[in-house]
N, C-alpha and C positions, 0 to 999 in steps of 0.2 A: 510964253515960250514960242518961238517963231517956227515954222514948219523946216527951215534950214536945220535948226537946232535939233528937232526931232529927228531928223533923217540922220543927222550925226550921230546922235545917242544911241540909235537902233542899228546903225550901221555893222557894227561887229556881229550883233545877232542875225541879221540879214545876210551877211558874209558866211557865217557858220552854216545857216539854214542851205543855203546854195551850195556850199562843199558837201553837205550832208547828202542832199538830193543828187549831184553828180555821183557821188560814191554809190549811194544805192541803186541807181539806175544806171551804173556802168555795166558794160557787157560781163564783168567778172562777177558781179555781183546780183545781177538781175533776176536769176532762178530763185535765189534766197529771198529776195525783197518779195517776188510775186508770190512765193510759198506763204512767207509770213502774212501778208495782206490777205491772202485767200483764206488761211487759218483765222485770223483775227476777225474777218467779218462774217465768217461761218458762225462763229462764237457769239459776235454781236447780233446777228439774226435770229439764233434761236434763244437768246437771252430776251430779247425784244418781244419775241411770238409768246413765250411763256409768261411774261409780264402781263402783255395783251390780253392773252387768255383769261388770266388770274382777275384782271380788272374787269374784262366784260362778265364774267360768272360772278362778280362780287365776293369771291373768296380769296382766302389768303393761303394758296398753295405754296409749299416751300419750293426753292429753287431746285429743279432736278438737274444736278450736277453731271450725273451720269450720262443723262441725254445730251448735254451740251457738248461733253467730251466725245461723245460719238460723232455729232455733227462736226467738230473741230478734226476730227480723225478723217472724217470723208473729205474736208478742205485740204488736208495735208496729201491724201492720194490724188487728189483731182488737180491741185495745183501744177504739178510737172507737166501733167498733159496738156493743160491750157497754154502753160508757157510755150511748150515746144510746139504746138498747133499753130499759135500765132507767127511763130519764127518760119515755118514750113509755108504757111500760106502767104506770107509777105514774100519771101523769095520765089515761091512758084507763081504767084499772080502780082507781080510790081505794077505799080503805077496806080493812078486814081482816076481813069476813065469812067465813065458811067458803065460801060461794058464791063470792066474788071470789077467794079464795086458790086454788080449784080452778081457776078459769078462767086465772088468772094463770100456774099452774104447767102447765096444757095448752098454753097459748100458748108458754110458754118452750121445752116439748119439741118442738111441732109446728111453731113458726116460727124461733124463735132457733136451736135446735141445729143444724138443717140448714144454715141459712145461715153458723152459726159453722164447723161442719165442712167446708162447701165453701171458705170463705176459707182455713181452715188448709191444706186439701189442694192447692188451686190454687196459693196463694202458696209453699208450700213445694216443690211440684213446679217451678214455673217458676224459683225460686231454684236447685234443683239441676240445671236445665237438662234436665228430662226431656221427653220426646215428649209431644204432645197424647193419643197413643193409650195411653201408660202413666201419664198423669195420669187418665184416664177409668177404667183399670183399678184405680187407687188409690181413686178416688171409690167404684166398686163394692165393691172388696174390703177395704181399710183402713178406708174412711169407713162401712162398714156395721158392722164390728166396733166402731169407737168409737160410732157411734150406739145400738147394743144396750146399750154400757156405760153411757151416758149415760143410758138410762131406767133402770137399776139404783141409779145414784148421786144423779142431779139431783134428782127428784120430791121426796124427804123432805128433801134439803138445802135446796130451795128454798121448802118450807113454812115452814121456820125464818127463812129469810131475808127473806120477804113478810109474816110475821107479826111477828117481833120487831124487825127493824132499821129504822131509817129510810132514806130512798132514798140518802142521801148515802155511806151506808157498805156499800151492796149489791154494788157490784165488790171492795171490800177483802174482804169475807166470800167472795165468789165466789172471788177468787184464792187465799184461804186454802184452801177445799176443793179448788181446783184443784191445789194444789202436789202432792198425791199424784197426781191425775189426769194432770197433765201428764208426770210419769214414766212413766204408763201410755202416755200419747200417743206419746211419745218410743220407748217399747218397741216399740209397733205399727207405728211408722213405719219404724225401723231395723234393730232387733233380730229381729221376727218375720221380715222379708223376707230376714235372713241364714239364719235358721233353715230356711225354706222352700227357700233355694237349697241349703244343705247338705244337705238332705233329698232333693233331686231329684237332686244329684251322687252321693249313696250308692246310690240307686236305680239309676242311669245305671250306675254301677261293678259293681253286683251282675248287671243285665242283661247287662252286656259279660262277665262272669265267666262266667255261666249259659250263653251263647252260644258262648264259647271251648271250655267242658267240653263242650257238646253236639257240637260239631264235631269234638273230639277223640275223643269215643266212636264218632260216625260213621266217622271214618277208621280207628279200629282195629278195628271191626267189619268 
């Protein structure tokens, strides 16, 4: 079969995909498209993180659907903020000069990232029924870890976003990069806490054992 025949055979499919893309990324549908993408990739990141942790520990833990639902909920809340943030930023700082790019990247890190992280930590804490004191501890602890990680990942990624891509594809690109980062978020929120608790438990057991041995030595002496 020749290349021309293949093109002819796939033309209806390609035309259909092109039409779908135009509709999904049109101004009328863009908010809904961006929200759907954010929720879908939040789910994907958490499912992958759960699978990875299960494989690393060589056990067959069941899929925690409630945890994944919570991550999807945060995606649903965060998506509109990200959508309108890019709309605002492109209108306030139009153009692609080096100076404009630097200002956009700095604004994104200094304004968007803290708000983004606050929505994530607060919404997840509320959905999981944490106390206000625990949520404040999460903001100071886990939020700080995530914010430092964002400074490593996002400035170079956002240079690409702001220079090469039209506004309507910014959230799609953001979510593509976020797929790996969402996996890290899920780890910081769920697995890091478990590891810290496990470490505290081990330390307590060691302290108790040392205390028992010391008491025994005194009694024998």
